[in-house]
C-alpha positions in Angstrom: -18.6 -13.0 -137.6 -21.8 -11.0 -138.0 -22.9 -12.5 -134.6 -20.4 -11.3 -131.2 -19.9 -11.3 -127.9 -18.2 -7.9 -126.3 -16.4 -6.6 -123.0 -17.0 -3.5 -122.0 -16.7 -1.4 -118.8 -19.4 0.6 -118.0 -19.4 4.1 -116.3 -19.5 2.2 -112.9 -16.0 0.3 -114.2 -17.7 -3.2 -114.4 -16.5 -5.4 -117.2 -20.6 -6.3 -118.9 -19.9 -8.8 -121.3 -22.9 -7.7 -124.3 -23.5 -10.3 -127.4 -24.0 -8.4 -130.4 -25.5 -9.0 -134.7 -23.8 -7.1 -137.8 -22.5 -4.5 -134.4 -26.4 -4.0 -133.4 -26.4 -4.8 -129.6 -29.2 -7.6 -128.8 -28.8 -7.8 -125.3 -26.3 -7.5 -122.8 -25.4 -9.3 -118.8 -25.5 -7.0 -114.8 -22.5 -5.7 -114.7 -18.8 -7.7 -112.7 -16.1 -6.3 -111.0 -13.8 -8.6 -112.6 -13.6 -9.4 -116.4 -12.7 -12.8 -115.8 -16.9 -12.9 -114.2 -17.6 -11.0 -117.5 -16.1 -14.0 -119.6 -17.7 -16.5 -117.4 -21.5 -15.1 -118.0 -20.0 -15.9 -122.2 -19.0 -19.4 -121.2 -22.7 -19.9 -119.9 -25.1 -18.4 -122.3 -23.6 -20.1 -124.3 -24.0 -23.4 -122.8 -27.0 -22.5 -121.7 -28.3 -20.8 -123.6 -29.5 -23.6 -126.9 -31.7 -25.5 -124.0 -32.6 -22.3 -123.2 -36.7 -22.7 -123.5 -38.5 -19.0 -124.2 -41.5 -17.9 -122.8 -44.1 -15.1 -124.5 -45.4 -13.5 -120.6 -45.8 -10.9 -122.6 -48.9 -12.5 -123.6 -49.2 -14.8 -120.9 -49.0 -12.5 -118.4 -50.1 -9.6 -119.9 -46.9 -7.0 -119.9 -48.2 -5.8 -122.5 -51.0 -4.1 -122.7 -52.8 -4.8 -125.1 -50.5 -7.0 -127.0 -50.8 -6.2 -130.8 -50.3 -9.4 -132.1 -50.1 -8.1 -135.5 -45.9 -7.0 -134.0 -45.1 -11.1 -134.8 -43.8 -11.9 -137.5 -42.4 -14.9 -138.9 -38.4 -14.8 -138.5 -38.9 -11.5 -137.0 -37.8 -10.3 -133.1 -40.3 -7.0 -132.7 -38.7 -5.1 -128.8 -41.3 -3.1 -127.1 -40.8 -1.3 -123.6 -42.6 -2.1 -120.3 -43.0 -0.7 -117.6 -41.4 -3.7 -116.8 -38.9 -3.4 -118.7 -37.6 -5.8 -122.1 -39.4 -6.9 -123.6 -39.4 -9.5 -126.7 -40.6 -11.6 -128.6 
């Protein structure tokens, strides 16, 4: 299976759920004090994620200036780091 969730403890001893594709981390949750809470987060993502809207904050809210349209391509997501944190387009 190419896509999967993995729960690991971080350095603070909290449980974090990682979503991976071909062993590469795509995103992760905040840290939870219990493994059960991390599992609940995974279930919430599975339940609510498919219907979630996509917002293009990088362009519409000026999060990355200058915004380079050429970094957006059909079927490809570009990741960047700004003073606001991680950005995916």
